[in-house]
C-alpha positions as CSV (number, residue, x, y, z in Angstrom):
1,M,145.2,-30.7,-89.6
2,L,145.6,-30.3,-86.3
3,M,146.8,-26.4,-84.9
4,K,148.5,-25.9,-82.0
5,N,148.0,-22.7,-81.9
6,P,144.9,-21.4,-80.2
7,K,144.6,-18.3,-82.1
8,Q,145.0,-20.3,-85.4
9,W,142.1,-22.3,-84.6
10,T,140.2,-19.6,-83.3
11,R,140.7,-17.6,-87.0
12,H,140.1,-20.7,-88.6
13,L,136.8,-21.5,-87.3
14,F,135.5,-17.4,-87.6
15,S,136.2,-15.6,-90.2
16,P,137.3,-11.6,-89.8
17,D,133.7,-11.0,-91.3
18,G,132.8,-12.3,-88.3
19,T,131.0,-15.7,-89.9
20,A,131.7,-18.8,-89.2
21,G,134.8,-20.1,-91.5
22,S,132.6,-23.1,-92.5
23,G,129.1,-22.2,-92.2
24,E,126.9,-19.3,-94.1
25,G,125.0,-17.1,-92.2
26,T,126.0,-18.0,-88.5
27,T,126.9,-15.1,-86.2
28,P,130.2,-15.8,-83.8
29,P,130.5,-15.3,-80.0
30,A,131.3,-11.8,-79.9
31,D,134.6,-12.7,-78.1
32,T,136.6,-15.3,-79.7
33,T,140.0,-14.0,-78.6
34,P,141.5,-16.8,-75.9
35,S,141.0,-15.1,-72.3
36,N,144.3,-17.5,-71.2
37,A,147.5,-15.3,-71.0
38,D,149.6,-18.1,-72.8
39,G,147.2,-17.8,-76.0
40,T,145.0,-21.2,-74.6
41,L,141.3,-21.4,-74.8
42,S,139.5,-21.6,-71.3
43,Q,136.9,-23.1,-70.0
44,A,134.2,-20.5,-70.6
45,D,135.6,-20.4,-74.3
46,V,135.3,-24.0,-74.8
47,N,131.1,-23.4,-73.2
48,K,130.7,-20.0,-75.2
49,L,131.4,-22.4,-78.4
50,V,129.6,-25.4,-77.9
51,G,126.8,-23.0,-76.4
52,K,126.9,-21.3,-79.8
53,A,127.2,-24.4,-81.8
54,R,123.8,-26.2,-80.4
55,Q,122.3,-22.8,-80.5
56,E,122.7,-22.8,-84.4
57,G,121.9,-26.7,-84.6
58,K,118.5,-26.0,-83.2
59,A,117.7,-23.0,-85.2
60,V,118.9,-25.2,-88.2
61,A,116.6,-27.9,-86.9
62,L,113.2,-26.1,-86.4
63,K,114.0,-24.1,-89.9
64,D,114.1,-27.7,-91.3
65,I,110.9,-28.6,-89.5
66,L,109.0,-25.6,-90.5
67,A,109.9,-26.0,-94.2
68,E,108.8,-29.8,-94.2
69,L,105.2,-28.5,-92.7
70,G,105.1,-25.2,-95.0
71,L,104.8,-23.3,-92.8
72,D,106.9,-19.8,-92.3
73,S,107.7,-19.0,-88.0
74,P,108.0,-20.6,-85.1
75,D,104.2,-19.0,-83.8
76,A,102.2,-21.0,-86.9
77,L,104.0,-24.1,-85.7
78,K,103.1,-23.6,-82.4
79,S,99.2,-22.4,-83.2
80,L,99.2,-25.5,-85.7
81,V,100.2,-28.2,-82.2
82,T,97.7,-26.0,-80.1
83,D,94.8,-26.2,-82.2
84,A,95.7,-30.2,-82.9
85,K,95.3,-30.8,-79.1
86,A,92.3,-28.6,-78.7
87,K,90.7,-31.2,-81.5
88,R,92.5,-34.2,-79.5
89,E,90.7,-33.3,-76.1
90,A,87.5,-32.2,-77.6
91,E,87.4,-35.7,-79.3
92,M,88.1,-37.7,-76.3
93,S,85.4,-35.4,-74.9
94,E,82.3,-36.3,-77.1
95,A,83.6,-40.1,-76.5
96,Q,83.7,-40.1,-73.1
97,K,79.9,-38.6,-73.3
98,L,79.1,-41.1,-75.6
99,Q,80.4,-43.9,-73.5
100,A,79.0,-42.3,-70.1
101,Q,75.7,-42.2,-72.3
102,L,76.1,-45.3,-73.6
103,E,76.9,-47.0,-69.8
104,A,73.6,-45.1,-68.7
105,E,71.0,-46.9,-71.5
106,R,72.6,-50.4,-70.4
107,K,72.2,-49.8,-66.6
108,A,68.3,-48.5,-67.5
109,K,68.2,-51.3,-69.5
110,A,69.0,-53.9,-66.8
111,E,67.1,-52.3,-64.7
112,V,64.1,-53.2,-66.9
113,E,64.7,-56.2,-67.5
114,A,65.6,-57.2,-63.6
115,R,61.9,-55.4,-62.7
116,V,60.2,-57.8,-66.0
117,L,62.0,-60.4,-64.5
118,A,60.7,-59.8,-60.9
119,L,57.2,-58.8,-61.9
120,Q,57.1,-62.8,-64.0
121,Q,58.5,-64.6,-61.0
122,A,55.6,-62.9,-58.5
123,T,53.3,-64.0,-61.3
124,V,54.2,-67.4,-61.4
125,M,54.3,-67.7,-57.6
126,E,51.0,-66.4,-57.7
127,R,49.6,-68.9,-59.7
128,K,50.9,-71.8,-57.8
129,S,49.9,-70.6,-54.7
130,Q,46.0,-70.0,-56.0
131,A,46.4,-73.7,-57.4
132,F,47.8,-75.0,-53.9
133,L,44.7,-72.7,-52.0
134,R,42.3,-74.7,-54.2
135,G,43.6,-77.9,-54.3
136,A,43.9,-77.8,-50.5
137,S,40.8,-76.4,-49.4
138,A,39.1,-79.0,-51.5
139,S,40.7,-81.4,-49.1
140,G,39.3,-79.9,-46.3
141,V,42.7,-78.1,-44.9
142,K,42.0,-75.8,-42.2
143,Q,43.9,-72.6,-42.4
144,A,45.4,-73.2,-46.2
145,D,47.6,-70.3,-46.3
146,D,49.9,-71.1,-43.1
147,L,50.4,-74.8,-44.3
148,L,51.9,-72.7,-47.6
149,I,53.9,-71.0,-45.7
150,L,55.3,-73.7,-43.7
151,I,55.4,-76.3,-47.0
152,Q,57.3,-73.4,-48.8
153,A,60.0,-73.0,-45.9
154,K,60.3,-76.8,-45.1
155,H,59.4,-78.3,-49.0
156,G,60.2,-75.6,-51.5
157,E,61.7,-78.0,-54.1
158,K,58.9,-80.5,-53.7
159,F,56.5,-78.1,-53.6
160,N,58.0,-76.4,-57.2
161,A,57.7,-79.6,-58.9
162,V,54.3,-79.9,-58.7
163,F,54.0,-76.8,-61.3
164,S,54.7,-76.3,-65.0
165,E,57.2,-73.0,-65.7
166,D,54.5,-70.4,-66.2
167,G,53.1,-71.7,-62.9
168,A,50.1,-73.8,-64.4
169,P,49.7,-77.2,-61.5
170,D,49.1,-80.5,-62.5
171,D,46.3,-82.2,-61.0
172,A,47.8,-85.6,-60.2
173,K,51.2,-84.1,-59.0
174,L,48.7,-81.5,-56.7
175,K,47.0,-84.6,-55.4
176,A,49.5,-86.5,-54.6
177,F,51.5,-84.0,-53.3
178,L,48.4,-82.5,-50.6
179,K,48.2,-86.5,-49.8
180,E,52.1,-86.7,-49.1
181,M,51.4,-83.3,-46.6
182,Q,48.9,-84.2,-44.9
183,T,51.1,-86.7,-43.2
184,A,53.7,-84.2,-42.5
185,F,51.4,-81.6,-41.1
186,P,48.2,-83.9,-40.0
187,S,46.9,-81.4,-37.6
188,F,46.2,-78.9,-41.1
189,F,43.5,-81.6,-42.6
190,G,40.5,-82.9,-40.7
191,P,39.4,-82.9,-37.4
192,Q,41.5,-80.8,-35.2
193,G,44.3,-82.4,-32.0
194,A,45.0,-85.9,-32.3
195,G,44.0,-86.7,-28.2
196,S,41.1,-84.8,-27.4
197,P,38.5,-87.1,-26.0
198,S,36.3,-86.7,-28.7
199,N,38.8,-88.0,-31.5
200,A,41.6,-89.8,-29.7
201,G,40.0,-91.6,-26.8
202,G,41.8,-89.4,-24.8
203,V,45.4,-90.2,-25.8
204,A,47.9,-87.9,-25.8
205,P,48.8,-85.9,-28.7
206,S,52.1,-86.9,-30.4
207,T,55.9,-84.7,-30.2
208,K,55.5,-83.5,-33.9
209,A,51.4,-82.7,-34.0
210,V,52.3,-80.6,-30.7
211,G,55.1,-79.0,-32.8
212,E,52.7,-78.2,-35.6
213,Q,50.0,-76.9,-33.3
214,N,52.6,-74.8,-32.0
215,A,53.8,-73.9,-35.9
216,R,50.3,-72.6,-36.1
217,A,50.2,-70.8,-33.5
218,Q,52.7,-68.3,-34.2
219,I,51.5,-67.9,-37.5
220,E,48.3,-67.2,-36.3
221,K,49.8,-64.6,-33.9
222,R,51.9,-63.2,-36.7
223,H,48.8,-62.7,-39.0
224,R,47.1,-60.8,-35.7
225,F,49.7,-58.0,-35.4
C-alpha cells in the first residue's frame, strides 16, 4: 500500500525499538525524521536510507560467504586469500625457474651439437684436401696447396663431387678431375710458363696463363706474410 505521509513511511520502515520493520538485527539510521518542514524526505534522507541498505546488503553477503567457506571472521577470509595468492606466486616462480633451466639446457645442447657438426665438417674437409694433395703431387702439380685454394674458390662443387660424404676420394673421379684442372690451370702442371724460349719457342703466354701466374704470385705473397 502506497503511503502518502512520509512520516508513516519512515515509521513503517523502522520500528520504534530501533530495528528495521522488515528485517532482524539491523540498525536504522540515527535520525529517520524527515528534515523538510512539510514532512517529506530530503535528498539527504534518501541518501542515508540507500547507504544503510547498501551496507546491510554487503554485511549479509559477506556473512554468507564466510559461512560457505567455513570461516568465522573477515580476517580469516583475508588470511585465506593472502595464503592462496602467496602459494600461486610461489608455484609460478618455480615454473619460471624450471622453464629457464630447460631453456639453458636446450641452448647448451644446441651449442654442443653445432661444435660437433663443425668438427665433423672440418675433418671431412681435411680428408678431401689431403687426398687431393696426394693425387696432385702424383700428377706433377707444383704448389698444390695454392692450386687447391683456387679450385675450392672457383670449382667447389666439382671438387666436392669427387669425394663421398665422409671425405673419401673416388680415385677415378679424382684422376679425371685433375686432368680437367690441368686444362683450367696449366701453369700449375709440368714445366712452367708457356712462352719461355726453352719450352715454347718464344711464344708469348696467353692471357689465361698470365692470369694464373698473377694469382699464384698473389697467393705466394699472402703466404709469406
